[in-house]
VOPAGU-2260 file (C-alpha; in pm, 1 decimal, decimal comma):
REM VOPAGU-2260
SITE   aa  ch    i         X         Y         Z
SITE  MET   A    0    2556,8    2766,2   -1869,7
SITE  GLY   A    1    2410,8    3106,6   -1949,4
SITE  PRO   A    2    2255,4    3352,7   -1701,9
SITE  VAL   A    3    1901,8    3248,2   -1799,1
SITE  ASP   A    4    1976,0    2878,7   -1742,4
SITE  ALA   A    5    2141,1    2955,4   -1409,7
SITE  MET   A    6    1837,0    3154,8   -1296,2
SITE  ARG   A    7    1604,1    2872,1   -1399,7
SITE  ARG   A    8    1809,7    2618,3   -1208,4
SITE  ALA   A    9    1822,5    2841,4    -899,8
SITE  SER   A   10    1446,5    2896,4    -910,9
SITE  GLY   A   11    1396,9    2521,3    -948,7
SITE  PHE   A   12    1603,9    2447,2    -639,0
SITE  ALA   A   13    1421,2    2720,1    -446,4
SITE  ALA   A   14    1083,4    2571,9    -544,5
SITE  ALA   A   15    1202,9    2225,7    -439,5
SITE  GLY   A   16    1311,4    2363,1    -101,2
SITE  VAL   A   17     974,9    2531,1     -42,2
SITE  ALA   A   18     795,6    2210,1    -143,3
SITE  ALA   A   19    1008,2    2005,9      98,1
SITE  LEU   A   20     928,4    2240,8     387,5
SITE  ALA   A   21     557,0    2231,6     303,2
SITE  TRP   A   22     568,3    1850,1     289,9
SITE  ALA   A   23     736,9    1828,0     630,8
SITE  ALA   A   24     488,6    2070,1     788,0
SITE  ALA   A   25     189,2    1884,0     644,3
SITE  TYR   A   26     323,2    1549,5     767,1
SITE  ARG   A   27     368,0    1677,9    1122,7
SITE  LEU   A   28       9,8    1807,8    1134,2
SITE  LEU   A   29    -159,2    1483,9    1025,4
SITE  GLY   A   30    -242,9    1359,1    1376,3
SITE  PRO   A   31    -389,7    1686,5    1506,1
SITE  PHE   A   32    -582,8    1731,3    1181,0
SITE  ALA   A   33    -740,4    1383,9    1200,8
SITE  ARG   A   34    -848,4    1436,4    1561,6
SITE  TRP   A   35    -980,6    1787,7    1492,7
SITE  ALA   A   36   -1178,2    1678,7    1185,7
SITE  THR   A   37   -1322,0    1372,6    1361,8
SITE  TYR   A   38   -1418,2    1510,7    1700,2
SITE  ASP   A   39   -1458,2    1888,5    1644,7
SITE  VAL   A   40   -1577,8    1921,1    1284,6
SITE  ALA   A   41   -1775,0    1595,8    1254,8
SITE  ALA   A   42   -1859,9    1599,4    1627,7
SITE  LEU   A   43   -1834,0    1222,4    1660,4
SITE  ALA   A   44   -1835,9    1070,8    2005,6
SITE  PRO   A   45   -1495,6     936,6    2116,0
SITE  GLY   A   46   -1475,3     560,6    2156,4
SITE  THR   A   47   -1744,3     476,0    1903,0
SITE  ARG   A   48   -1679,7     246,4    1607,0
SITE  LEU   A   49   -1765,2     517,6    1357,3
SITE  ALA   A   50   -1527,3     767,0    1518,1
SITE  SER   A   51   -1249,2     507,9    1520,9
SITE  ALA   A   52   -1301,3     432,4    1151,2
SITE  VAL   A   53   -1321,2     799,6    1049,1
SITE  GLU   A   54   -1010,0     901,8    1245,8
SITE  PHE   A   55    -820,6     605,7    1097,7
SITE  PHE   A   56    -911,6     714,6     743,8
SITE  LEU   A   57    -841,7    1085,6     794,4
SITE  TYR   A   58    -497,5    1012,7     936,8
SITE  GLU   A   59    -380,5     729,2     712,6
SITE  ALA   A   60    -504,0     855,6     374,9
SITE  PRO   A   61    -309,8    1184,4     363,4
SITE  LYS   A   62      -7,4    1021,8     532,3
SITE  VAL   A   63      21,0     753,7     266,8
SITE  LEU   A   64     -34,2    1001,6     -17,4
SITE  LEU   A   65     237,8    1230,4     120,7
SITE  LEU   A   66     481,4     939,1     147,9
SITE  LEU   A   67     398,4     829,7    -204,9
SITE  LEU   A   68     461,6    1177,7    -342,3
SITE  LEU   A   69     804,2    1190,8    -180,0
SITE  VAL   A   70     926,4     840,7    -262,7
SITE  VAL   A   71     779,3     815,4    -612,8
SITE  PHE   A   72     950,5    1142,4    -702,2
SITE  GLY   A   73    1285,6    1001,6    -587,5
SITE  VAL   A   74    1230,5     667,7    -755,6
SITE  GLY   A   75    1125,9     849,7   -1072,9
SITE  ILE   A   76    1471,0    1007,8   -1083,1
SITE  VAL   A   77    1631,1     664,6   -1036,4
SITE  ARG   A   78    1409,0     519,6   -1307,0
SITE  SER   A   79    1530,5     779,0   -1555,1
SITE  TYR   A   80    1846,7     568,4   -1575,4
SITE  PHE   A   81    1646,4     259,9   -1681,5
SITE  THR   A   82    1435,0     186,1   -1989,0
SITE  PRO   A   83    1296,4    -146,2   -2114,7
SITE  ASP   A   84    1573,9    -174,3   -2373,7
SITE  ARG   A   85    1850,7     -82,5   -2132,0
SITE  THR   A   86    1713,9    -329,5   -1877,8
SITE  ARG   A   87    1706,4    -607,2   -2138,4
SITE  ARG   A   88    2062,3    -531,7   -2243,0
SITE  VAL   A   89    2180,8    -541,8   -1880,2
SITE  LEU   A   90    2023,8    -884,8   -1828,8
SITE  ALA   A   91    2104,2   -1042,6   -2164,8
SITE  GLY   A   92    2395,3   -1283,7   -2157,1
SITE  ARG   A   93    2417,9   -1298,7   -1776,6
SITE  ARG   A   94    2487,0   -1628,6   -1605,2
SITE  GLU   A   95    2161,8   -1748,5   -1457,2
SITE  SER   A   96    2252,8   -1735,8   -1087,9
SITE  ALA   A   97    2384,0   -1379,2   -1109,1
SITE  GLY   A   98    2112,6   -1292,8   -1359,3
SITE  ASN   A   99    1834,8   -1399,1   -1120,9
SITE  VAL   A  100    1968,9   -1173,7    -846,3
SITE  LEU   A  101    2021,8    -879,0   -1079,6
SITE  ALA   A  102    1681,0    -924,9   -1242,4
SITE  ALA   A  103    1502,7    -928,6    -906,6
SITE  LEU   A  104    1685,8    -613,8    -794,9
SITE  LEU   A  105    1608,5    -435,7   -1122,8
SITE  GLY   A  106    1244,6    -533,8   -1083,2
SITE  THR   A  107    1220,6    -321,3    -769,4
SITE  VAL   A  108    1321,4       2,7    -945,7
SITE  THR   A  109    1165,7     -34,5   -1289,9
SITE  PRO   A  110     816,0      91,7   -1375,6
SITE  PHE   A  111     661,3    -236,1   -1488,2
SITE  CYS   A  112     359,4    -424,3   -1354,9
SITE  SER   A  113     160,6    -732,9   -1450,6
SITE  CYS   A  114      -2,3    -533,6   -1731,6
SITE  SER   A  115     339,5    -522,9   -1900,7
SITE  ALA   A  116     392,2    -899,6   -1872,4
SITE  VAL   A  117     348,7    -994,4   -2238,9
SITE  PRO   A  118     559,5    -723,7   -2410,5
SITE  LEU   A  119     832,0    -754,7   -2146,1
SITE  PHE   A  120     839,2   -1133,0   -2173,1
SITE  ILE   A  121     871,5   -1115,7   -2551,0
SITE  GLY   A  122    1138,8    -846,2   -2536,0
SITE  PHE   A  123    1345,5   -1030,5   -2276,0
SITE  VAL   A  124    1332,8   -1373,7   -2439,3
SITE  THR   A  125    1408,8   -1246,2   -2789,6
SITE  THR   A  126    1716,9   -1055,2   -2670,6
SITE  GLY   A  127    1874,8   -1357,6   -2506,7
SITE  VAL   A  128    1763,9   -1323,8   -2144,3
SITE  PRO   A  129    1727,3   -1678,1   -1997,0
SITE  LEU   A  130    1376,0   -1790,9   -1911,1
SITE  GLY   A  131    1443,7   -1819,0   -1536,9
SITE  VAL   A  132    1601,0   -1472,7   -1523,1
SITE  THR   A  133    1298,1   -1331,2   -1704,8
SITE  PHE   A  134    1067,1   -1480,2   -1442,8
SITE  SER   A  135    1275,0   -1338,3   -1156,8
SITE  PHE   A  136    1216,9    -995,0   -1305,7
SITE  LEU   A  137     845,6   -1050,9   -1375,1
SITE  ILE   A  138     785,7   -1169,0   -1017,1
SITE  SER   A  139     985,6    -892,7    -850,5
SITE  ALA   A  140     854,9    -598,8   -1056,0
SITE  PRO   A  141     491,6    -607,2    -937,0
SITE  MET   A  142     550,4    -759,1    -591,6
SITE  VAL   A  143     846,5    -553,7    -461,6
SITE  ASN   A  144     793,3    -198,9    -584,6
SITE  GLU   A  145     814,0     144,2    -433,1
SITE  VAL   A  146     439,0     168,3    -375,7
SITE  ALA   A  147     435,8    -153,3    -170,7
SITE  VAL   A  148     742,9     -54,8      29,8
SITE  VAL   A  149     620,1     299,9      98,8
SITE  LEU   A  150     276,2     183,3     206,9
SITE  LEU   A  151     417,6     -87,7     432,0
SITE  PHE   A  152     664,9     156,6     585,4
SITE  GLY   A  153     402,8     425,5     638,7
SITE  LEU   A  154     133,5     197,0     777,3
SITE  LEU   A  155     323,9     -83,4     950,4
SITE  GLY   A  156     678,0      43,5    1011,0
SITE  TRP   A  157    1021,3     -25,8     868,8
SITE  LYS   A  158    1055,0    -376,0    1012,6
SITE  VAL   A  159     753,7    -512,2     827,0
SITE  ALA   A  160     856,8    -324,0     511,4
SITE  ALA   A  161    1206,7    -474,4     531,5
SITE  LEU   A  162    1070,2    -825,1     593,6
SITE  TYR   A  163     834,4    -802,2     298,5
SITE  THR   A  164    1100,8    -660,7      66,2
SITE  SER   A  165    1366,3    -918,2     157,6
SITE  THR   A  166    1133,4   -1218,0     139,9
SITE  GLY   A  167     980,9   -1090,6    -184,5
SITE  LEU   A  168    1325,9   -1069,7    -340,9
SITE  VAL   A  169    1411,6   -1420,0    -214,8
SITE  ILE   A  170    1091,7   -1558,5    -369,8
SITE  ALA   A  171    1165,2   -1385,5    -701,8
SITE  ILE   A  172    1526,2   -1507,7    -711,4
SITE  ALA   A  173    1452,3   -1864,3    -598,6
SITE  SER   A  174    1146,1   -1903,9    -821,0
SITE  GLY   A  175    1326,5   -1778,2   -1129,6
SITE  TRP   A  176    1627,8   -1998,5   -1056,8
SITE  THR   A  177    1403,7   -2304,6   -1011,8
SITE  ILE   A  178    1213,0   -2238,4   -1335,4
SITE  GLY   A  179    1545,4   -2201,4   -1516,4
SITE  ARG   A  180    1665,1   -2538,6   -1385,0
SITE  LEU   A  181    1350,2   -2721,0   -1503,3
SITE  GLY   A  182    1416,9   -2660,0   -1874,3
SITE  LEU   A  183    1065,4   -2543,9   -1958,9
SITE  GLU   A  184    1153,0   -2337,2   -2264,8
SITE  ARG   A  185     953,3   -2576,2   -2483,6
SITE  PHE   A  186     635,5   -2453,1   -2315,0
SITE  VAL   A  187     683,5   -2098,3   -2441,2
SITE  GLU   A  188     452,7   -2034,6   -2736,6
SITE  PRO   A  189     658,5   -2081,6   -3058,4
SITE  TRP   A  190     560,6   -1747,5   -3204,7
SITE  VAL   A  191     745,2   -1568,6   -2922,4
SITE  TYR   A  192    1081,8   -1689,1   -3051,9
SITE  GLU   A  193     992,0   -1566,3   -3399,3
SITE  VAL   A  194     964,0   -1207,8   -3279,2
SITE  ARG   A  195    1276,4   -1003,9   -3340,7
SITE  GLY   A  196    1377,2    -655,1   -3238,4
SITE  ALA   A  197    1103,5    -597,0   -2983,3
SITE  GLY   A  198    1126,8    -228,3   -2899,9
SITE  ALA   A  199    1358,4      37,7   -3029,9
SITE  ILE   A  200    1713,2      67,1   -2902,8
SITE  ASP   A  201    1794,1     358,5   -2677,2
SITE  ALA   A  202    1961,7     652,3   -2833,1
SITE  GLY   A  203    2188,3     656,7   -2528,7
SITE  VAL   A  204    2169,2    1034,4   -2481,9
SITE  PRO   A  205    2209,4    1106,7   -2109,4
SITE  LEU   A  206    1953,1    1329,6   -1943,0
SITE  SER   A  207    2053,5    1650,2   -1770,6
SITE  TRP   A  208    1981,4    1685,8   -1399,4
SITE  ASP   A  209    1688,1    1911,8   -1487,6
SITE  GLY   A  210    1561,4    1637,2   -1715,3
SITE  ARG   A  211    1582,8    1383,4   -1434,8
SITE  LEU   A  212    1390,5    1615,7   -1203,7
SITE  ARG   A  213    1123,3    1638,5   -1471,8
SITE  ALA   A  214    1125,3    1258,5   -1488,6
SITE  GLY   A  215    1059,4    1250,8   -1115,2
SITE  ALA   A  216     768,2    1492,1   -1154,4
SITE  GLU   A  217     630,1    1285,4   -1443,7
SITE  ALA   A  218     654,5     971,3   -1229,3
SITE  VAL   A  219     445,1    1143,5    -961,5
SITE  ARG   A  220     182,7    1243,0   -1216,9
SITE  ASP   A  221     178,4     899,4   -1375,1
SITE  ILE   A  222     204,2     666,9   -1073,7
SITE  VAL   A  223      34,2     865,4    -797,3
SITE  GLY   A  224    -222,3     985,3   -1048,7
SITE  LYS   A  225    -314,3     624,0   -1120,5
SITE  VAL   A  226    -296,1     468,7    -774,3
SITE  TRP   A  227    -456,7     734,4    -553,5
SITE  PRO   A  228    -809,1     589,9    -599,1
SITE  TRP   A  229    -670,6     249,0    -494,3
SITE  VAL   A  230    -505,9     411,2    -194,6
SITE  LEU   A  231    -824,6     579,8     -79,8
SITE  GLY   A  232   -1036,4     272,8    -153,4
SITE  GLY   A  233    -799,4      42,3      30,3
SITE  ILE   A  234    -776,0     272,5     330,0
SITE  ALA   A  235   -1155,1     306,3     335,2
SITE  VAL   A  236   -1187,6     -73,7     348,5
SITE  GLY   A  237    -917,5     -84,4     614,0
SITE  ALA   A  238   -1099,7     181,5     814,4
SITE  GLY   A  239   -1417,5     -25,5     801,6
SITE  ILE   A  240   -1231,2    -332,5     923,3
SITE  HIS   A  241   -1055,7    -125,0    1189,3
SITE  GLY   A  242   -1381,3      11,8    1324,3
SITE  TYR   A  243   -1636,4    -262,6    1274,7
SITE  VAL   A  244   -1495,6    -613,7    1220,2
SITE  PRO   A  245   -1477,6    -813,3    1545,5
SITE  GLU   A  246   -1124,8    -896,6    1655,1
SITE  ALA   A  247   -1214,8   -1250,0    1764,2
SITE  PHE   A  248   -1345,1   -1339,2    1418,8
SITE  LEU   A  249   -1030,6   -1237,6    1230,2
SITE  ALA   A  250    -799,6   -1378,9    1495,4
SITE  GLY   A  251    -976,9   -1713,4    1458,3
SITE  VAL   A  252    -973,7   -1719,6    1078,2
SITE  MET   A  253    -624,6   -1574,7    1018,0
SITE  GLY   A  254    -448,9   -1636,0    1349,2
SITE  LYS   A  255    -140,7   -1844,9    1416,4
SITE  GLY   A  256    -342,3   -2131,0    1562,5
SITE  ALA   A  257    -520,8   -2214,2    1237,7
SITE  TRP   A  258    -283,4   -2433,2    1030,3
SITE  TRP   A  259    -500,8   -2390,5     723,3
SITE  ALA   A  260    -499,6   -2008,7     742,5
SITE  VAL   A  261    -189,7   -1956,6     524,5
SITE  PRO   A  262    -298,3   -2174,5     228,7
SITE  LEU   A  263    -649,8   -2031,8     256,3
SITE  ALA   A  264    -506,7   -1679,1     241,2
SITE  VAL   A  265    -310,2   -1766,9     -74,8
SITE  VAL   A  266    -613,1   -1930,3    -239,4
SITE  LEU   A  267    -829,5   -1628,9    -155,8
SITE  GLY   A  268    -565,5   -1384,5    -278,5
SITE  ILE   A  269    -506,0   -1531,8    -625,3
SITE  PRO   A  270    -842,4   -1444,8    -786,1
SITE  MET   A  271    -842,8   -1092,6    -642,4
SITE  TYR   A  272    -751,9    -800,3    -867,3
SITE  SER   A  273    -566,6    -534,1    -674,3
SITE  ASN   A  274    -223,7    -383,3    -625,1
SITE  ALA   A  275     -17,1    -269,4    -332,2
SITE  ALA   A  276    -201,7      60,6    -309,6
SITE  GLY   A  277    -530,6    -114,2    -251,6
SITE  ILE   A  278    -424,6    -414,9     -46,8
SITE  VAL   A  279    -170,9    -278,4     204,6
SITE  PRO   A  280    -424,3     -69,6     401,2
SITE  VAL   A  281    -640,6    -381,1     426,6
SITE  VAL   A  282    -335,2    -571,4     554,1
SITE  GLN   A  283    -282,9    -308,0     822,2
SITE  ALA   A  284    -640,6    -335,1     940,3
SITE  LEU   A  285    -627,1    -716,8     945,0
SITE  LEU   A  286    -312,2    -708,5    1158,7
SITE  GLY   A  287    -472,5    -458,0    1391,4
SITE  LYS   A  288    -756,6    -702,3    1448,7
SITE  GLY   A  289    -531,1    -989,7    1549,2
SITE  ALA   A  290    -454,5   -1164,6    1219,7
SITE  ALA   A  291    -109,3   -1330,7    1208,3
SITE  LEU   A  292     165,3   -1142,8    1020,6
SITE  GLY   A  293     274,2   -1442,2     812,0
SITE  THR   A  294     -82,0   -1520,7     704,4
SITE  VAL   A  295    -155,0   -1161,0     608,4
SITE  LEU   A  296     171,6   -1114,6     415,3
SITE  ALA   A  297     106,3   -1442,9     229,8
SITE  PHE   A  298    -234,9   -1304,1     133,5
SITE  MET   A  299     -78,4    -979,8      12,3
SITE  MET   A  300     191,3   -1156,2    -190,5
SITE  ALA   A  301     -66,1   -1381,5    -356,1
SITE  VAL   A  302    -282,5   -1084,0    -452,5
SITE  ILE   A  303       8,2    -891,6    -605,9
SITE  ALA   A  304     231,1   -1165,2    -753,9
SITE  LEU   A  305     -19,6   -1438,7    -848,4
SITE  SER   A  306    -323,8   -1242,5    -955,9
SITE  LEU   A  307    -562,6   -1415,7   -1193,1
SITE  PRO   A  308    -548,7   -1128,3   -1448,0
SITE  GLU   A  309    -169,9   -1169,1   -1476,7
SITE  VAL   A  310    -207,8   -1543,5   -1532,5
SITE  ILE   A  311    -462,8   -1478,0   -1806,9
SITE  ILE   A  312    -232,1   -1225,3   -1972,7
SITE  LEU   A  313      65,2   -1465,4   -1956,9
SITE  ARG   A  314    -139,5   -1735,4   -2131,2
SITE  LYS   A  315     -80,4   -1541,7   -2453,6
SITE  VAL   A  316     287,3   -1633,5   -2443,2
SITE  LEU   A  317     306,2   -1940,5   -2218,1
SITE  ARG   A  318     154,2   -2286,0   -2240,4
SITE  PRO   A  319     -42,5   -2425,4   -1942,4
SITE  PRO   A  320     241,0   -2647,9   -1804,7
SITE  LEU   A  321     474,0   -2348,0   -1768,4
SITE  ILE   A  322     197,0   -2134,9   -1617,0
SITE  ALA   A  323     121,7   -2415,5   -1370,3
SITE  ALA   A  324     491,2   -2440,3   -1279,6
SITE  PHE   A  325     509,1   -2062,4   -1229,6
SITE  VAL   A  326     202,3   -2053,8   -1001,7
SITE  GLY   A  327     310,8   -2365,1    -812,2
SITE  ILE   A  328     667,9   -2253,0    -747,9
SITE  VAL   A  329     581,2   -1896,0    -649,6
SITE  GLY   A  330     285,8   -2017,9    -442,5
SITE  THR   A  331     510,7   -2262,0    -257,0
SITE  GLY   A  332     754,1   -1982,1    -176,0
SITE  ILE   A  333     469,6   -1766,7     -43,8
SITE  LEU   A  334     342,9   -2053,0     173,7
SITE  ILE   A  335     690,7   -2102,3     320,5
SITE  VAL   A  336     714,7   -1731,6     402,4
SITE  GLY   A  337     372,3   -1735,5     566,8
SITE  TYR   A  338     443,1   -2036,1     785,7
SITE  LEU   A  339     794,6   -1913,7     869,6
SITE  PHE   A  340     677,4   -1571,0     983,9
SITE  ASN   A  341     397,4   -1724,8    1190,3
SITE  ALA   A  342     644,5   -1959,0    1356,3
SITE  ILE   A  343     912,2   -1705,1    1449,9
SITE  LEU   A  344     717,5   -1383,8    1510,1
C-alpha cells in the first residue's frame, strides 16, 4: 500500500468516526426535538389528539430513518459477499431439509424482494435448486429482511423483532419443506425448465475492504433512497391512528377476544400492496390502540409475504394449483402464528 492509499484509508476511517458520533448525537436528541417542535414551535396544546399525532410523527420518523441508515450500511457490507449467482450455487445440490434452512437464512441477508420473484425463480430452478428450497428463499427474502427487523426493533423493541424474525424463518422453512414434499414440480410452467444459464457467473474477484464500504454506502443510497417515502407515509398513517382512532374500536376488531380477527387480518392483508417500511409503523399504532400482537403480526406477514402483486408476478412461472398451494401453506403458517401469539402473550 502506497502513501496515497494509506492517506485515503485513514481519511475514510476518520470520516466514518465523525459520522458515527454525529449519528449517536442525533439519536439522543430525538425526544427533546420532537417535544420542542410540537409544543414550542408549533405551539400545540398538550394532551390534544393533534399534538399526540404530531409528536409521534416527529419522534418516530427520524428515529426509524437513523436506524435504517446504520443497519442498511452494515447489511450492505454483508451483502457484498452475496450475489444472485453465488446464492444459487450455494443452494444448488443441497439436501432439501438443510437446503430449506440455509435458503431461509440467506433470504434474510440478500437484497431481493417480491419484484425479483420471476428471475430468481427461473435462476434457482434451472441451476438445480429444489422447488421447496426455492420457495423457502422466496418467502424469507421479502418477509424477514433488515428493513422489517430494524423497524420492529426501533418501534416495538427487540422482543417483538426477535419474535417476528424467528417465526418468519419457521414459516419460510416449514412452507418450503412442505411444498417440496408435495411433488408439485409438474405445476411449474414448462418453459421455465427450458431456460439455461440464467445470469452470468461471478468472476469471483474478492472486493477490498474499501470496496465493501462503498457497497455499504451504495446499499444506503439504493434501499433507504427507495423506502424513505414508505417510511414517512407509514409513520404518518400510524400517527393518525395513534392520535385519532378510538382504542375501543380497534380492541374490539383486532383484540384477543375476537376468534375471527386473525383470519380477517390475513384476508385483509393479502390484497394490500406495501412493504415493511410502510406497514410496521401502522402495526405499532394498532398495538398502541389495544390490538392483539398475534393478530397484528399475522396482518403484517400477510401484507409482506402474500401480497397480491407477488402472486400475479408468480403466475408467469407457476400454474394455479402451485400458486394455491403456496398461498394456502404460507397462510396456514401465518394463522398458526397469530393464534399462538394471542394465546400465550
